[in-house]
N, C-alpha and C positions, 0 to 999 in steps of 0.2 A: 503494499500500500504506499504509494508516493504521497508525502506530505511536505511540499515546499512553501505553500502559502496558505495560511489560516486566516479566515475572516470571522471577526467577532462583532456583530452589530450590538449597539448599546442604546438604551433610552435612559440610562443612569438610575434605574430602579435598582432595588437590592438584589432582585432576581438576575439582572444583567450584570451586576457586580460579581455574583458568584459564577456566572458563566465566563466572565473575563478571566478569573482565576483559573478555571479549567482550561481555557484556550491558552493561557500563558504556559501551563504545565505541558500541554500537548505540543506547542511551538518550541519550547526548550528541549523536549525529548527528541524532536526530529530536526533541530537546528533550523526551524522554519521561520519565515518572515510573518509577522503578525500584523494584520491590518484591523484596526479598531475604527468601526463606521458608526457615525451618527446621521440619521436621516431628518432633515428639517422638512416637516410635512405641513404645508400651508393650503393644500388643495387648490393653489393658485392656477394649476393647469386646467381646471374645469372652468370653462367660460360663465357657467351659471352660478359659480360660487359666490357666496356673499362677500368674500375678502375683496373682491374687485371694487365693492362700494365703500370699503373702508379707507380712511385717509392714511397716508404715509406707510404704505405697505412695504416699500423698500426699507424704511427705517425700522419697521417692526422685525423684518428679516435680518437686518444687520444686528439688532439687539440680540435675537435669537442665536445668531452665529457666534457672537462674542461670548455669550453665556455657555454655549455648547462647547466652545473651544476651551474655556476656563474648566468646565466639567470633565472634558477629555483629558486635559492636562493632569487634573487632580487624580483621576482614576489610574492613569497610566504611571504616575510618579513612582509608586511602590515597586513596580516592576521594571523600571528603566535603570538597571544597573550596568548597562554596557554590554551584556552578554546576549541580549535579545533585540533584533532589529524590529522596532515597532513603527508602524506607519499610522498617523492620525488622519482621518478623512471625514469630511462633512459633505453630504449630498442633499440637494433639494429635489423632491419628487412629490407627486401627488399622493402617493400611499407609501407607507413604510416598507412592505414587502416588495414593492417595485424597486425601491432604492437598493435594497439588499441583493435582490436577484440580478439587477442590472450590473451592480459593481462586482459581484461574484464572477459573472461572465467577462467583465472588463479585465479583471486581473488574472483570470484563469485559476480561481481558488480551487484548492484540493480538498478543503474541509471548511465547513461553516459551523461554528460553535455559537449557540444562543440559548437565552432563557425562555422558558415557556410561560412565565408570568402566571404562575399558579395562584389561584384565588380561593377564598373561603365560600362556603355556601354553594348555592346552585351553580354559580358561574365556574366553580371548581370542577364541575363535571365536563366543562368545555376546554379543549385545548385552545389557547390563545390564537386569535385569527391570524396574527402575523407569522407566528411560529408554524402554524398549521399550513399556511400558503408556502412558506419557505421549504418545509419538509417535502411538500407534494411536488413543487416546481424546481427546486434547486438542481443546478447542473453538476453537482457533486454531493458526496456524502454529507449528512447533516448531523451533528451531535447536539442534542437538546439537554439542558440542565434545568431541573425543577429546583425552586427554593427550598433550601433545607431548614426545617423549622428550629433545629437545635443550633443553627448558626455555624456548624462545623465546617472546616475547610478541607478540601480534598488535596492531600499532599502528595499522594503517589497513586498509581494504578497497579495493584498487585494481584487482582483477581478479576478476570473477564468472563462473563457469561454470554454464551451465544445459543439461542434456541434454534433447533433444527427440525424441520418438518419433512426432510428428504426430498425437497423440491430444488429445482435448479436455482432459484432465488436464494434459498438458504445455503447453497454452496458458496455464493458470492460472500454472504456474510461470514461464514466460516473461514474463508481465505483471508478476509480483512482482519478477523478477530485473531487468526494465528500470527499474521504480520505484526499486529500491535503486541501481542503476547511476547513475540521475540524482541521487539523494540524495547519493552519495559520489563523483560524477564519476568512476566506474569504468568500465574497459573490459569489455565483455560478450562472452564467448566462447560462442557457440551451437553445440552439438555433437550430431550424429546418428550413431548406431552402427549399421552394417549388419551383421546377423548373418552370420558367416562361413561356416557350413556349409549346403550344399544337400544334403538327404537324400531318397533314397539317391543317392550320387554315381554309381552304376552307370547310373541312368536318364538321367543328363545326360551320358553318354559320358565320364566321368571329370571332369567340371566339379564343383568343390567349393565355389564361392562365387557369390554373386549378381553380383559385379563381373566375373567371367568371362563370366557369361551376358549381362550387360548392362553394357558398358564405360562407358556414358554415365550410369548411375545416380548416380555421385558428383556430376557436374555438375548434374544436375536436383536432387538433394537440397540442395546448397549454395544453388542459386537459390531453392528453396522456403523454406529457413531464413531467407535475406535477406528474402523477401517477407513472411514472418510477423512479423519484426521491424518492417518498415515499416508493416504494417497495425495495429500497436498505436497508431499515433498518438501525440500528446503530444510532449514534449521529445525531441529526438534524442539518441542515445548512440553511442559509438564501439562497433561491434559487428562481430565476425569470425565467419564461418560455417565450421565444420569438419566433415568427414565422415571416420569411421574404420570399419575392418572388424574384427570380432571379437566377443567376448562383452560384452554392455553394461556390466555392473558393472566388469569388469577394466579395460575401455577408458576408462570415466569416471574411475576412481581413477587410472589411469596418466597420463591427460592432465592431471589436477589437479596431479599431482607434477611433470610435466615442465614445465608452463607456470606453476608456482608460483602456483596459484589461491589466492585468499584465502577464497572462499566458493563452495560448490556449492549451487544451488537446484534442487530436484527435486520432482516431484509424485507422489502416490499416486492410483491410480484411484478415482473416487467410487463408493462401494459402500454398501449398506445391510445390515442384519442381521449375521449371523454373519461373512459375508465381510469386513465392515469391520474386524473384529479382526485381520486378517492384513495386515501392513504391505506385503507384496510383496517378492519375492526380490531385485529389483535394488536397490529403495530400502534394504532391510535391509542388503545387502551394502555399499553405498556408505556408509551411516551408520556401519558397523562398521569399514570399512577406509580411508576418505578421509583424507588427510593434512591437511585443513583442516575448518573447521566446515561443517555441512550444514544447510540450511534445507529442511524438509519442509512442503509446502503441499497443500491439498486443493482440488478444485473447489468453487465457491460453492454448487453444488446438492447437495453431498454431505450426507447426513442422519445423524442420530444413530443409533448402533447400536441395533438392536432395533426401530426405527420401522417 
């Protein structure tokens, strides 16, 4: 996995601050250039926007630019020790997601690290709209960072979890996770979740799970997980194969919490057209609920939406 340029968007929120810390950790690990981007969103590109009827629009923008420049400098100062190249950027755009995606394309970003802006209450059930758009449309892998309620800092990535459903997309996630495990000398946990319910149970004489129908399925899944890691080739890593039964997203999040995973690497299916705009229920739930950062990757043959 090549990581030469890391992009970290910020809105100066606490969540964005935690994402910046993770971006710094990743950039230092790979000797990558870190771009910290703040988008100034005035919706002025919309001819029907009310801002066209406000006085001194240029003056308002200049004030925002100066304030953002000061905030960027303040956020970056703790990490500017001369060992990491940091590029401070401000971009004006009608929408924050557009600013992030356009800049990622412009610099050829290899990775985007950003906060999910988790909230309490009902809104907590929804992945932030900007993060959602970037994860769905980004030209490169995206690492999302949820705010940590305990305020703890991620100092190192020692344990990486990669869920595998034996699909082609999952192979891409497994390869990326192995590369990261090599870079960080991390332990790799490879997890497969067997869906728990057999429907309708009546047809199976009361049997409600695949494990009841086939007790050997766990052993076969563990063996296949180990074989897939071996087939990757390259440097070896410490890898453990795990099989659980239940609903995929719930089990992935629970496993990450129990094993104190530092990073989850998962894939979305390669799709084209309108379907590519959908993140996928399992991926979205994991990004929304995971207790650690989540790296979302796509298969190499994934095409741009609408192609």
